[in-house]
Phi, psi and omega in degrees: 000145182234190185293347180284348177294136183241098175263145178299335182229125184287156176294126185234012180276106189303317187287343180250357188300332180252026186285087169232121195240079177278056186291322180223148175292123182293131180292152177291128181234125183291317182227123177279139177230157178232144181237142176233131178266132180243147178235138171284111187252124174057040179270117183239133180254129181248114182280050189287347180276310185257335182226066189295346181266356177273147178283158175297154175229155187270138171258132180235159178178158178218134176219161179248130177256118182248132185210162174275130180309132183090356181223051184301321187294341180256024177287177179231151183252140172234120181280132176266327180196150174205141179222115182251123181298147178068357180281142179289137182298342181274009181283066183275001177257017181297132178257125182247122183237130178238124171241172181298330185246006178196158173234130183226136172242133181223146171212110180294137181306138179242190185294343177268005179063031172267133177205154179207129176218102179244123180242113177254100176278141183258135179290328174228146184298158174308141182218139182290345184241356184220151177289149177246108179295149176281137176283096188293331182289338186238016179249139183205176179206154171221123180232125179250121179210058192086271169294158177256132179241112179231141180177208188233158174272127188252352176192167172131165177205166177250118193243126176286144181270089177215131181288315179250158177241111180256121178241134179237127179229167180102175180240146180304134015263002184251124179233145171256126183242124181236132177243124177249164178067026173283155172305125182309130181062015182263169180269144177220142177249146168262125177253149178229155179205165179274355180197167176274161182183210183220045179292143173250135180301124183293166186296331186278002183242159175303149181061035179306138179091353180287126178284138178247168177257017182249165181269189187284000173274008184304136178214162180284132173265306184195151173260133180231160176239129181282159175274187184294340178269000179081028182234143174215146183224143176221143173251123185237139173260120189244153173294138182305335184295337182276342183288130181086356182225013184228141179240142181243150172210140179262146179227119178282119185280354175265306183271347183059033174265158183237165175263177168292162176276133181237134177272138174276117184250000000 
């Protein structure tokens, strides 16, 4: 973004007003990608079909969804951890599949009679800024580990790990930018960059040490103040040249939490 950007409120945060960080020459990258970490939250499996007298047990897991900005639906998942109740620890051939509307784990039965088929259907598709509840009516599991455990999923959701929620709507050159989950009545800055990366806020700036998802071209776009509900919105008219080549991220100056990275399209 350059001086031609017209925000209703100019950037007034003194310590960040000159935040342009050419610390390292950014490497040439053919395709920029963004990653969101998701957690299986409060997912409980009830073996009510085959073992109705056993109590439910919790399934846990974390995976990273990596995608090209503007093409979230064609991203790919990498699992960081998963724990399935009643599953044998030797199930190292477990296949984990993540789609926008479901998560499935499968292990075809082998000579040791180990098998696992857990289907978590999602009530709403995966989203980088909002939790996706599990569709309890259409989710089920079968786990073979000597005894057979079959039943239903009775609670849970898939939750993205993001402190702030940055949403951008509209078409170039006018965009509406909304940040949620800010510290109530607190200040938040919108940062912009020409690419994604792993920049850390330097020591001389507020929230020093906070990791960002932007590269070393990061600069301040605007300072905003949230309302009592932790929300702030701005409508900005931008030069057409920034559309398709600029990435945004919000930073809460009180809690030092960040949003997901959003591409300006």
